[in-house]
C-alpha positions in Angstrom: 0.0 0.1 0.0 3.0 2.3 0.7 4.2 2.0 -3.0 0.7 3.0 -3.9 0.9 6.1 -2.1 4.4 6.8 -3.4 3.3 6.6 -6.8 0.1 8.5 -6.6 2.3 11.2 -4.7 4.9 11.3 -7.5 2.0 11.4 -10.2 0.4 14.4 -8.3 3.7 16.4 -8.0 4.1 15.8 -11.9 0.6 17.0 -12.5 0.9 19.9 -10.3 4.0 21.3 -12.4 2.6 20.6 -15.6 -0.9 22.1 -15.5 -1.4 25.7 -16.7 -4.4 26.8 -14.7 -4.1 28.1 -11.1 -7.2 26.0 -10.1 -5.8 22.6 -11.2 -2.4 23.5 -9.9 -3.6 24.3 -6.6 -5.6 21.0 -6.6 -2.6 18.4 -7.4 -0.5 20.7 -5.4 -2.5 19.9 -2.4 -2.9 16.2 -3.4 0.8 16.2 -3.7 1.3 17.5 -0.2 -1.3 15.2 1.6 0.3 12.5 -0.6 3.8 13.2 0.9 2.6 13.1 4.4 0.8 9.9 4.0 3.5 8.2 2.1 6.1 9.3 4.8 3.8 7.8 7.6 3.3 4.5 5.8 6.9 4.2 5.4 7.5 5.0 9.1 4.7 2.5 10.0 6.4 -0.3 8.0 9.8 0.5 9.6 8.5 0.4 13.0 6.5 -2.8 12.5 9.5 -4.4 11.0 11.6 -3.5 14.2 8.8 -4.4 16.8 9.2 -6.7 19.6 6.2 -9.2 19.7 3.9 -9.0 22.6 5.0 -11.0 25.6 3.0 -14.0 26.6 3.2 -14.8 29.9 2.4 -18.5 30.6 0.4 -18.5 33.9 0.1 -21.8 35.6 -3.3 -23.4 35.8 -5.4 -23.2 38.9 -6.4 -26.3 40.8 -10.0 -26.7 40.8 -11.5 -25.8 44.1 -12.7 -28.8 45.8 -15.9 -28.3 48.3 -14.6 -31.1 50.7 -13.1 -30.3 53.8 -9.8 -31.4 54.5 -9.9 -34.8 56.4 -8.3 -35.2 59.6 -6.1 -38.1 60.7 -7.5 -40.5 63.2 -5.5 -40.0 66.7 -3.6 -42.9 68.0 -4.6 -44.0 71.6 
């Protein structure tokens, strides 16, 4: 997707400087500036994702099921 942003931005710059009317030139200049920002952010995002560490998954011990029985007492010796 970032490559599409780059191609669209470059095309906008070319169209901006080849237009003869002020309105068309302003429109393509605006598109080129917005495209430049979007392209830069897309490449920054790709760079961050490439170097990001994966989320840490903690292996928690499984809890023992709660037993409803009371603890049994050992018989007393005489």
